[in-house]
N, C-alpha and C positions, 0 to 999 in steps of 0.2 A: 610398714615396708608392707610394699603391693607383692604380689605372686612373681613379678618379673625381676623384683630388685632384692632377691636374696642372695643372690652372686653379682648381680650390678649396684651394690649400693649407693645412693645419693644422697647418702646424710652423713658420710665421714668427714672429721676437719679436711679443711684443703688442701693441707701439705700431704695428706694421704695419697692424693689421685697424681701424684709425682712419682709414689715408690713403683719398685720393681714389680708386683703383686699387682696394682692397678694396672699398669701397662701391659702385663700378660692377660690380663682379661679385655683391654682393649684390642691387644690384638688377634684373641679369639674372638672376639666382637666382631670384626672386621672379616674375620675367615668365613663366618657365617653368612655375612650380608647377601641376600639371595640376588640374583639375575637384575630381577628390575628394581631393586635398591634397599625391600624392606628386609623385614626380619620376621623369622617365626616365633612361638611361645614354648615358654617352660622346657626351657635348653638349660645345659650346665654353661655357662659362659666362661668357665676357668678352662675348660679345654678345649684347644683349637680344632677344626672341623679337618677331618681326614681328605687326601685327597679321595674325589668320588662318593664322598659320603652324602648322605639324601642332606637338604635343608632343613626339614622338618623331622618330627615323630611320627610315628604310626599314629592311624586317628584315635580319637579319644575312644571310640569304637570301632570295632574291626568288622561289625556284622553288616553285611549289605543287605539294608531292607527298606524300601521306598517309604513303608509306612512309619517307619523312625527317623523323626527330623533332623535327628542326631547323625543319622548313617551317612558318609560322605559318597559321591559317587566315585572316586578313588582313594581307596584307603591309605595309599601309601605317597599321596601329592594332595596334602589337604594342610590349609592354613600355613602356606609358601608365602608369607608376606603378611602380617595382620597385624589390626589394633588391639587384639584382644587380650587380656591379662597382661594390658601396661608393656607389650610388644612392641619393637620400633621405636616410640617415643622414648622409652628409657633407656634404650641402645645409645639414640645419639644423645641425651644428655649424657651418658657416663662417658662417652667419646670426648664431649664438649670440655667435660671438667678436666680429663685428662690431657686432651691437646692444650688446653691454657697451661699447663707445666711444660709443655715443650714447644716452645716458638719459633725452634729453626725447622730444620729439615725433616729432624726425625719425631716431628709431628705431622708432616704433611699426608703421610697416611691415613692417618686418624680425620685430617681435616675433610680430605678426600671423599672418605667415608661418609661424613657428617654432608656434604654437599649432594652426595648421590641421595643420602635419606630424604634432604631437602625435596630433591625433584620426584623421589617416590612419591611423597605425599601431595606435590603438586598434580602428578598426574591421575593418583589414585581418586583425587575427589570430584565427585561429580559437579556436572555444570551449575547444580542450583547450589552447593556449598557442602553439601553431606558427603559422607566417607562409608563406603562398605566395611563390614568387618575384616573382609579378605581381598585383598587386590594383588595381580590379577583376579578378576571376578572368577569366584567358584562354582555359583549357581545357588539355589534353595535361600533360607533365610539368611545367609552368608552376606547376599549382594543388598539386603536392606539398609539403609542408613540406620548406621548403631550407635546410639547413646548408652548401651551396655557397657559395662569397664570402662564408661568416659571417654568411649574411643572418639568420639567428635570433638569434646572440649578439650582432651590432652593433646590431639592432634592441632588444633587451633592455638592453644595455648603456646606451643610451642613455636611455630609458625608466627605467632603474634613478637615472641622473643629473638626470633629470627631477624623480623622485620624489623627491629628495633634496634639490633646487635646487642642484645641483653645475655645473660646466664652463659657467656662464653662462646657466643655466637656473633662475636663482631667482626671476623675474618672471612664473613660467607661474601660472593659476588652481591655487588651492586643491584644486579639485574635479578638474581635471587633472592633477595631483601625486599624487593619492588613487588615482586609474584607472591611473596610470601602474607605482605602484607594485604593484597589483594584477595589472595585467599580466606585471611583472616576475616575481613569485611563479608565475604560470602557465607563462612561459616554462622556468623552474627545473623544475618538474612535467614538460612533454613532453620536455624535456631527459635527465632520466633516465630516465622510460619508454622514450626511444628509444636506449638503449644499446645494443650488440650485447652479446649474452652467448654464451657457450660452456659448458653445464653451472651451475655456480657461478661462473664467471670473468666479471668485466665487463670489457670490451674499450674499442674507442674507438667512435666515430659512424659512419653513413653520409654520402654528400653529399647525399642528400634521403631522406624516406619518404614512405610514403601517409597521407596525413592523418587517416583514418581506425582502420587498424590498425597503425599507427605503425612495420611493418616496411620495410627498405630497398627502395627502387625506382631504375630505371634514371632516365636524362637524357636527354642530346644522344645521338647515336649511338655517341658513343667513350666515353661516361661508365656504365659498368655498375655493377648493383647492386654496394657493395663496402662496406670499411671504409676511411674516408678520412682520413688522417693529417695532412694541412692544415686539414681541419672540425672534427678533434679537437682539433688544438693550441688554436684558438680559442675553441672549447667551454670548454677546460680551462682556459685563461685567465680567462675568465668566470665560472666556478665558483669559481677560487681567489679569485677578488674579491667571493665572496658572503660578508656579515657574517655571525659566527656560524652557522657550516655545520652543517647537521645533518648525522646518521649517516650518510643515504643519499646525502647531496652529498659528502661523506669519501671513502664506499665508492666512488662514481662517479670520483671525482680520483685515488684510490689506484689503481683499476683501468685506467683510462684511462692513466696515466704507467707502471705496470707494462708497460703492452702496447707503449708507445711506445717503452720502453727494450728492449724483446724484439727487435722488426722492425728496429734501426736496423741500417745497413750500413756499413762501414768498407773503407779501400781500393779505392773504387771512386768514379768521376765520372762524371757526365752533362754532358757539354759538345761544343762545336761541333768537329768534324773535318771534313775535305774529303770526307765522305758524310754531312753532317748530324750534328743532334745525336746523338751516342750513350752507352752506358753501357759506361766503358771502365776498365781497373784503373787505379790510381793509388795507390801506396805511401802510406799516410800521411794519406790523403785520408778526408772523413769528420767526422762521421758524416752519411749523407742517408738519406732515407725514400723510399720509391715514394708514390704518390699515391694509389694505389689496391691494396685487398687482396682476397682472396676471400674471399668469407664461411663457404665450408667449410674450404677446406686453408688458409687464412690466408697463402698467398704474393702475391706483385706480380702483378699482371693491367693489363694495358692495351688499351684499345680503340681502334678504326679507323673510319674514316669509313665504311666498309661493315658497319659494324655486327659484324664480327668480334671476339674477344677473344684476346689472346696473352700468354704468361707471361712472352715476353722482349721487352722496350722496341727492341731494334735491328731485331726482324721487322716492326713496322709500317711503314706508309708515309711516306716521307721528309718530306711535307708536315705530319701529325699530329705527327711525332718532333719537328719543328721550333717545330710551334704549340702545346704545351701542356706544362705544367711537368711532366713526367713522374716525376720524381725530385726532391725537394725539401728542404732543410735547416732550413727555420722550426719543426718539431718542437721544435728545441735550448731555442728560448725558453723553451716551457712546460715542459721538465725543467729549466732553470735557474730561474725559478720556483718548479718544485715541490719543490725542495731546500730552499728558505725557508720553505715554504707548510707542509711535512712535519715541518720543526723545530717550528714553531707549534701545527700542529693533532695530535700525538701519531700 
C-alpha cells in the first residue's frame, strides 16, 4: 500500500466502497480538490476540509534557503496539486470505486469531481507527453518531467483506463475519453524518448528529466541524476500493458528488462542494524537493486542531504540511510511479468 492509500485504500472488497465510511472519505476527498482540479499529498482524507483551510500542508522543510533544493519559494503554498506520493490519481481511483456504488444522483458529485480530475491531468500534461511533479507549475526541480513515485506512469495508466471506460470510469464523457486516449499515446512517446541509452543499448529510466531536452536531471539534495530501478519497474509494467505494442515499445521493454537483470544483486540485504540501516552480507538473500545507478559507470550511487554523492550506502549519514529506500526488491515484479510478456511478444 502506497503513502497516499493508507486512508484511501484501493484494495478493499467491492461492497466496502458502498459503505458509509467510504462515502465519508469520498466527500472529504472532494472537499480538498484544488481549484485547478488536482489534490495535494500526505493529508488525512477521513476529515473534510474546513472553510478557508489551505489545500496543502506546510512545506516538508520550512527553511527558505536557495541552496537547499528541497526549500520551496512559498512555504505555505506548495504541492497544491501534485502527482507526488501517489496523490491525485489515488483520489480519482477511490472516487471511481465509490461512485460505482451510487449510480443515481447521489453519486453525481463524485463523478463530477473525477471529470475535473481528468481535465486536471490533461491540462497538466506537457505538449511532449510528460507530467511535472506539481501543477500549476511551482518552479525548481518540480517542473521536471517526473518518473519519481511513478508519476508519469500512474497518470498515464489512469487516463488509459478512462479512455477505455474501465475501472469505474465508464461514465466519463466521450470527449474526455478521446482526449485521455490521445494523452496516453503522448505519454508512451515521451517515455520512449526519455529512456537512457548507452550506444545502441536501451537501459532504464531516470527519476526525472528536463522537460525540453528530456535528459536526466536531479531533484532533492540526495537525488542525483541517475538511472532509477524503481521508476524503471513501473514504467516497464505500464509499457507491458500497452495493447498491440509497437516495435519501439517492444525494444524499450526488452532493453529495460535486460538492464534490470544485469544490475540485480544477490547475497546482500539492506536492513536495520544497531548502526542504522545498512547493506550487509546475507547469503541466499536477494535479488535487490540499488535505487539509483550512475549514468556513466552504471554503478550504484547514493546521495546525502549535503548534496554529496557516494558509491557505498553505508557511508552516507544515518538519517538519510534510515529515511530512504536505497536498496529495493520491487523490480522483481516487472521481471516476473516480463517472462510472460516476452513469451507472448516474441
